[in-house]
C-alpha positions as CSV (number, residue, x, y, z in Angstrom):
1,M,141.4,162.5,24.6
2,S,144.1,163.1,27.2
3,Q,147.5,161.4,27.2
4,R,149.1,160.3,30.4
5,V,152.4,162.1,31.2
6,L,154.4,160.5,33.9
7,S,158.0,160.9,35.0
8,T,158.9,159.4,38.3
9,P,162.0,160.5,40.2
10,E,163.6,157.1,39.2
11,A,162.9,157.9,35.5
12,I,164.4,161.3,35.8
13,S,167.5,159.9,37.7
14,S,167.9,157.1,35.1
15,A,167.6,159.5,32.2
16,Q,170.2,161.9,33.7
17,R,172.6,159.0,34.5
18,L,172.2,157.6,31.0
19,Q,173.1,161.0,29.6
20,Q,176.1,161.3,31.9
21,I,177.5,157.9,30.9
22,L,176.9,158.6,27.2
23,S,178.5,162.1,27.4
24,G,181.5,160.6,29.2
25,S,184.4,158.7,27.7
26,L,182.5,155.7,26.4
27,T,182.4,156.7,22.8
28,S,185.9,158.2,23.0
29,D,187.2,154.9,24.5
30,L,185.6,152.9,21.6
31,R,187.2,155.2,19.1
32,Q,190.5,154.7,20.8
33,L,190.1,150.9,20.7
34,H,189.4,151.2,17.0
35,Q,192.5,153.2,16.4
36,L,194.6,150.8,18.5
37,G,193.2,147.8,16.6
38,T,194.0,149.5,13.3
39,T,197.6,150.0,14.3
40,L,197.9,146.4,15.4
41,S,196.4,145.2,12.2
42,N,199.3,146.7,10.2
43,P,201.9,144.1,9.5
44,N,204.6,146.9,9.5
45,D,203.7,147.5,13.2
46,W,203.0,143.9,14.4
47,D,203.6,140.6,12.6
48,G,203.7,136.9,13.2
49,P,201.2,134.1,13.5
50,I,199.0,135.7,16.2
51,A,199.2,139.1,14.4
52,S,198.1,137.4,11.2
53,R,195.1,135.8,12.9
54,F,194.3,139.2,14.4
55,R,194.5,140.9,11.0
56,G,192.1,138.3,9.7
57,E,189.6,139.0,12.4
58,W,190.1,142.8,12.6
59,P,187.7,143.8,9.8
60,N,184.7,142.3,11.6
61,E,185.8,143.7,14.9
62,A,186.4,147.2,13.3
63,R,182.9,147.2,11.8
64,A,181.5,146.1,15.2
65,L,183.2,148.9,16.9
66,Q,182.1,151.5,14.3
67,Q,178.5,150.2,14.6
68,A,178.8,150.5,18.5
69,I,180.0,154.0,18.1
70,A,177.1,154.9,15.8
71,N,174.6,153.2,18.2
72,L,176.0,155.1,21.2
73,E,175.7,158.4,19.3
74,T,172.1,157.7,18.5
75,L,171.4,156.6,22.0
76,Q,173.0,159.9,23.3
77,K,170.6,161.9,21.1
78,Q,167.7,159.9,22.4
79,A,168.7,160.3,26.0
80,Q,168.9,164.0,25.5
81,Q,165.4,164.0,24.0
82,I,164.1,162.0,26.9
83,L,165.5,164.7,29.3
84,T,164.0,167.4,27.2
85,N,160.6,165.7,27.2
86,I,160.7,165.2,31.0
87,I,161.5,168.9,31.5
88,R,158.8,170.0,29.1
89,A,156.3,167.8,31.0
90,G,157.3,169.4,34.2
91,G,159.1,166.4,35.7
92,A,162.3,168.1,36.6
């Protein structure tokens, strides 16, 4: 039984662009957002009614950012595997 192997120019371009975006500053920007939020959640750095509300919401936001970072790292590995598979299949 043969398996169909297909990689259109659009697929190759999309995989390459995906890898470029994921290898860029996206993950780094999310890490920086996490660090900034952590600073703002410290009452010694920022306090008051709005700061207090932010501190109450920050644990959920921090977890969401950490999960997004983990998901992006996984996606980056998958994008690299896609490109490797395309190259092995003779598509690039």
